[in-house]
KEFIFI-733920 format. One record per residue (C-alpha): z, y, x; residue in one letter. Coordinates in steps of 0.1 Angstrom, whole numbers, plus 5000, padded with zeros to 4 digits. Example, Ala and Ser with C-alpha at 12.3 -4.5 7.8 and 13.67 -1.06 7.14 Angstrom:
<pts>
507849555123A507149895137S
</pts>
This chain:
<pts>
165425707511M164525367495N161525297473N163625317441R165025657451A161425777458L160225677423L161625977404K160326247428P156926077426I157126087388I157826467390V154826527413L152526307391A153626507361A152526827378V149126687388I148326547354V149526867336A147527107358Y144526907369A142227087343N143427427356S141227387387V138127477367R139527807355G138028147364E139628457378F141328657351Q142828997343F144329157375S142728887397D139729117400Y141629417411N144129237434V141828967449I138128967440V137429337445S140129387472N138729367508P142329387521A142729017513V139228897523H139928877560S142728837585W141929187598E142129337563G145429167557W146929277590L145829637583E147329637549T150529467560A150929727588R150430037566H151429927531V153829637536G154129537499I154429167493R152829067527P153528697523L151828687489L148828867502K148728627532L148228337508T145428517490Y143628567524T144228207533L142628087500C139828347502W138628237536I139027867529S135527867513G136827677482L136327967459G138528007428V139227637429S141027677462G143327937446F144127707418H144827417441L147227627461F149027737429N149427377418I150827277452A153327557450V154427437415H154727087428G157027187456V159027407433S159427117408S160726887436L163127157447L164427177411V164826797411Y166926817443L168927107432L169726957398A170926647416G173126857439E174627047409F175226717390G177026577420E179226887422G180126867385C180326487380L181026347415G179026137439R180125807423E178225877391R174825857407Q173025727376E174026027355E173226257384V169726107388S169026127350N170026497350I167826567380A164726397366L165126547331G165526897345T162626867369A160326727342L161127017319L160327257347F157227077358A155727037323L156727337302H153627527292P155327867296V154727817333H151027827329T150928197334E152628157368A150527857378V147127877361T146728257362Y146028317399V147928647402C150828477385G151428327420R153628617429S156328457406S155828097415S155528157453L158628377453S160528117432A159527837456M161128017486F164128127464F164827767454L164227647490G166727897503S169327787477L168827417486L169127487523A172327677517Y173727397494V172827117518R174027317548G177427397533V177727037521G177126897556T178727187575Q175427247594K175527627600R171927637611L170927567575W173027827557Y173228087585F169528077596V167127867575V168427977541S168328357550P164828317565L163628157532L165428447514F163328697533V160128497525A161028497488A161328877488V158128907509A156328737480A158028927452K160929177453E162829027423V164128757447A166829007459V169128847434T169428537456L172928617471P174328657436L172728317426A174428157456L177728297444M177128167409L176327827423W179527807443D181727917414L180227677389T178527377405G180227407439G183727467425R184627677455R186627997458T184728327460W186328417493K185128097510K181728127494A181328487505L182128387541A179428117541D177028367525Q177728657548S174328647565V172528657531H174528967521W173629137554V170029047548V170229187513L171529517525L168729547550L166129447525L167429707499M167329977526A163629897533V162829887496I164630207487L163030407516T159530267514H157030527500P155230267478R158430147462Y159730497457L156430577439A156930277416L160530377409L159230727400L156630577377F159230357361S161530657354S158730857338E157630557316L160830507296R164430627300G167130377310I168630387275H165330317257D164330047282N167629867277M167229867240I163729737242N164829457266Q166829307237I163429247220N161829147253G164528887263I164528757228G160728707230Y161028527264L163728297250L161528217220S158728107243R160827817255L160627677220V157427807205F155127657231V152027677211N151928057209N151728167245L150228507253N149228667285I149429017268D152229007242P152429287217D156029397215L156529727196P158629977214L161830107196V164030407204S167130317185R169330027175M168529877140T170429607121P167929347134V168429467169M172229457166W171829097152G169828997182K172329157206L175228977188A173328647191L172828697229L176428797233A177528497213G175628267237V177328427267V180728407250G180328037241A179327957277A182428137290L184727947266C183327617279A183227707315R185827447326R184727147305S180927227308R180327457338P176627397336W176427607304L177827907322L175627847351F172527827329G173228137309V174328357338V171328227360W168928327332F170128687329F170728727366L167228627376V165628847349L167729157359T165229317384P162229287360S164029307326N166829557327S167029927336I163629947354F160830027329A157429847333R154129917317L154329577301D157729517286L157729147294V155428877308N155828507304E155628447341R159128607344H160528287330L159228077359Y162528097379L164728217351A164427907330D165727677357V169227757346G168727677309P166727357318F169527237340L172027307312S169927117287L169526827311G173326807316C173926817278E171426547270I172826317297D176326387284R175226277249L173425977264Y176525857282Q178925907252R176725777224R175625427236V174225347202A171925657204W170525577238R167225437225G166625727202M167525977229I165225807254F162425797229G162926157219G162826277255A159526087259G158026257229V159226597241V157726557276F154526427261S154226727239L154926967267L152226797288L149826827259L150427197253F150227277290T146827107292V145727297261L147027627275R145227567308N142027527288N142427887276D142028007312Y138627827317R136828167311S137628527304E136228497269I138428197260S141528367274L141028697256W139928537224E143328347225S145128677233T143628867204T144628597181R148228627193Q148129017196S145829117168P147029477169R146829537206K143929757217A144029647254R143429287244A140329377225F139029607252N139329327277N137729077253L134829327250G134529337288C134428957289A131628947262Y129729217280E129729037314L128528727295A125528937281N126928917246M126429287239G126829277201D130229097203R131329337231A130529637209A132529497180V135529437203S135429787218Y135129927183A138129727172K140129857202A139330217192L140230137156Q143630017167L144030307192D141630607187P142930747220W142030437240H139930597268E138730277285N137430127252A135730457244R133930477277I132930107276N131530147241L129630467249E128130307281R127129997261L125330217236K123530387265G125230717261Q127030717294R126330557328N129830437337A131230117352P132729847330S136529897328L139029617326R142629707321E145029557345M148629447340D151529577361R
</pts>
């Protein structure tokens, strides 16, 4: 690779470093205390081995927690690791976008392919919606799994392209296992491979299935493990008791709409969004569903002339399926779910902008300048959002502004104030939580303890 070819990947890495440099000073937040700080299972190699042997849930993710904990770098070490993961993922997006561009446009149009790759990678590297997966330490489950997911996809694409079976029969499946060992939602990878082959690869499904045979065997084995593991069975039981499939599917219309809106409204990010639960379809809900169906329909109609649109739309919904479909979660959605899902829409947008750039010569200066403004704004909002994570107080103050009717947010803000010896403010926050939800047990216990009426530990509420 010559120096000119190295320039664009260097730009992508530099963008990641500049955007997330201030995240290193952030503190542990939210579930970090339950999962890492107060969890001896990730404080030593012995603890990790014991947990991996008997629990077996996300062992690779927990291995990275142990590595960071024993490094002696403190919370900064966790942040540096997360930034490194995001940097690698951004480079993988750059390489994959280039491969997709070549599949659609041909190898002879390298300038266009290079522009698509750079634009897509910068959108991914700089978009502030990724701060929850990068700056929030426990958000690593999404970013780490995505890194191996993208790495597996790239190994498959490069292996098929060069007919090196080692890459698509061995390396790619191993990376697939690593992705699932970091977070279970990566089980969609074989379907993503098929989507790639049918859109960017332009291959028949029979030929694609033959090359993906190992991945599908691995998927069956992984599903057998997941569906027979006691911990996963307990989670599935909890999910079924939380909301029925019908109600959860209805609510996911709101949830997916919220996630899509975060790609545009980058100044209103929220670690604990307050989405009201509904039990029936309303005219507004039907309108949202019709809009989503219209997007899918438009992509299908343009599948031959603009295959990247179909890829982007199907990728988005496919990647979200494990976390945002029939399985109910305590939190309807989290912004970190977009970390891998938005690769498809970003690639589609990159292809569309390049198409316009190539066809409208007179507009090139305006398009180039507009892209520069957009990337600068994304960088700015990422830096500002990282700043919210500098302390528990700043994060939960930001959250209560975005979710002014959510009791959990005010309870957690009260805990942050209390730990900072700001008792009066803590009492006000606990009282606000009880005002919003009189049955909020954690807020009641915290307020009573603060007033000296009960000797109970401070309670944070964790996400799921």
